[in-house]
N, C-alpha and C positions, 0 to 999 in steps of 0.2 A: 504494500500499499504506499502511496506517495502522499505526504502531508505537506502542504504549502503553508508557510507561516508568514503573514504579512507583517512587515516591520517598517520602521522609519529610522533613518540614520541619525536623527536628532532627539529621539525620545528614550527615556529610561525603560527599556524593555527586557533587561537581563533576567530578572527574576521570573517574568512571564515565560520567557524562552526556556529557561531551565525547567520550569514546571511542565511545559509541553514535552520537552525532551524526556523527562523522567516518566511521564505518562505514556508516551508513544514508543519509547525505546528504539530509536532509529538504528539502522544498519550502516547508514552513511549520512553525513551532514553536507549539504550543498549550501554555498553562500554566493550571494550576488556580487562577486568580485572576479576580476581577471587576475592572473598571477602577478602582474606588474603592480596593480593597486594593492594587492595583498602585501607585497614586499614594502611598498611605501607606508602602508598602515602599520606594519610591524616596526619599520625604521622610525616612524614618528613616535612610537611608544618607547623604543630602546635608545634612540639617539636623536632627539629633537633637532639638534644643531645640524647634523648631516641631512636630516629631512628638509630643513629650510634651504640648505644649499642645493639639494636635488630639485627642489620646487622651482628654482630659477629657470628651468628648461620647459616649464609648462605654459601653454598659452594663457594670456591675461584673463580672458573670459572664464576659462576653466578655474583659474585662481579665485576669481570673484565669486563664483558659485560655491567653491570649497570654503571660502571665508564666510559665506552666508550659512552654510551647514555648520561650520564650527561655532559661529555666533549663536545660532539657534540651539545647538547642543549645549552650549555653555548656559543658556537661559534655563534649560531643563536639567542642568546639573550633571551632564554626562559628556563624554568625549564623542565626537562625530564618528559613527561606525562602531560604537561600543557593542552593539548587538551582534555584529559580525565577529568581533573578537570573542564575545561570550560563546557563540556557536562553535568557533574554531577551538577554543579552549575546552569546551565540553567534549568535542570529538577526540581531542588528544588525551584528555583525562580518561576517556572510556575506550581508548585504543580503536577509534573508528576512523575510517577514511574520510577525508575532506575533499570535496569537489568544488573547484572554482568554475562557476557556470555562466560567467558573463563574458561578453566580447571585450577585447582590448579597448578601453575607454578612450585613450589618447588617439589611437588610430581612428576610431569611429568619429571622434571629435574633429580630427584633422580632415577627414573625408567630408564631413558635414560642412565645415568652414569653406573648403574648396568649392563645394557645389552651391554656396549661397551667393546671392548678388550683394553688391556693396550696401544697398539700403537694408537688406536683411541682416547683414553683419552689424551695421550701425544700430538697428533695433535691438539685436541681441546684446550688443555692448551696453546700450542704455538700460536694457532690462537687467543685465548683470550688475550694473552700477546701482540700479534702483533697489535690488534685493538686499543690499547692504544696510538699508534703512528700514527694513520690515521688522516689526516688533513681535514679541511672543504673543501679544494680544491679537494682532492681525492674523497670525498663523492659526491660533485657536479659533478665531472667528471663521476662517476658511474651512477648518476641520469640521 
């Protein structure tokens, strides 16, 4: 049986995830990451300074969206992507395989940007800038 668990990268869902895992006893844990983002997530936890240096090679709009997630996660008292770390740690603690089931995000983002017109890129950039000013109250209103 396949069980899909909807999560959000900015919410405190670790205890809920662990409860589902303990109830369902998975044989494998899949996470919505590609191996590159997994490595970045682990580097951010283990060596934040190296992570910041690595982040310099990321497109600006990608950085803006990441900053939004980090800011919202901070509002909820967690680290962005904490639910994925919880899932990976659960799998490791229970000697279960982990599958990274997402496409390479940077490649996908690069392809998307190449296919966009200048006006679409400008709108995306402005939207990316705008999300830096969204509050927790607005997020909860949208939810």
